[in-house]
C-alpha positions in Angstrom: 106.8 84.2 90.3 110.1 85.5 88.5 110.1 89.2 89.2 108.3 91.5 91.6 108.4 95.2 92.0 105.4 96.6 93.5 104.2 100.7 93.6 104.5 102.2 96.8 104.3 106.1 97.1 102.4 107.9 94.4 101.5 111.7 94.2 102.1 115.0 92.0 105.9 114.4 91.9 105.5 111.1 90.7 105.9 107.1 92.2 107.9 105.4 94.5 108.9 101.6 93.3 110.3 98.9 96.1 110.7 95.9 97.4 112.1 94.8 94.0 112.5 90.9 94.1 113.9 88.1 91.8 113.7 84.5 93.0 117.2 83.1 93.6 116.6 80.3 91.1 116.0 83.0 88.5 118.7 85.3 89.2 121.4 85.9 86.7 119.5 85.9 83.8 118.8 89.9 83.2 115.0 89.4 84.5 115.6 92.2 87.2 116.6 94.6 83.9 114.1 93.3 81.8 111.7 93.6 84.3 112.3 97.2 85.8 112.5 98.1 82.0 108.9 97.2 81.2 107.9 98.2 84.9 109.2 101.8 84.0 107.5 101.9 80.6 104.3 101.7 82.0 104.8 103.9 85.0 106.4 106.9 83.4 103.8 108.1 81.0 101.1 107.8 83.9 103.5 109.2 86.7 106.3 111.3 85.1 109.1 110.1 87.4 109.5 107.0 89.4 112.0 107.0 92.4 113.2 104.2 94.5 115.6 103.9 97.2 118.6 101.2 96.9 121.4 99.8 99.8 124.5 101.2 98.0 126.0 97.9 99.4 123.9 96.0 97.2 126.5 96.0 93.6 123.7 93.8 92.0 120.7 96.0 92.4 122.3 99.1 91.8 123.8 97.7 88.4 120.3 96.9 87.3 118.8 100.3 88.5 121.8 101.9 86.8 121.5 99.9 83.8 117.8 100.8 83.0 118.4 104.7 83.6 118.0 105.7 87.4 120.6 107.6 88.7 121.6 108.7 92.4 120.4 112.1 93.4 120.7 112.3 97.2 121.7 110.5 100.1 119.2 108.6 102.3 119.5 108.1 105.8 117.2 105.8 108.2 116.4 106.9 111.5 114.6 104.8 114.0 113.1 105.9 117.5 114.9 103.9 120.2 112.2 102.0 122.8 111.6 104.3 125.8 112.5 102.8 129.2 110.2 101.6 131.4 
């Protein structure tokens, strides 16, 4: 396995990809860029729009996504419930 990107949620407004991964021994070879480009070419005709969430601190991932053509459109904040005390 050199590149992995699962398709998650799908709906009338497009699909979402996530969990993009290139094993450490295959990094720095443009495989993420090539893989995302090919994934988008296959997904866009069926879904029309592809979205994803990326940790903005992961500069390498942000560079790949921007190189492929993704653009920031909204901030996303994750909120988790606290466990209720017993």
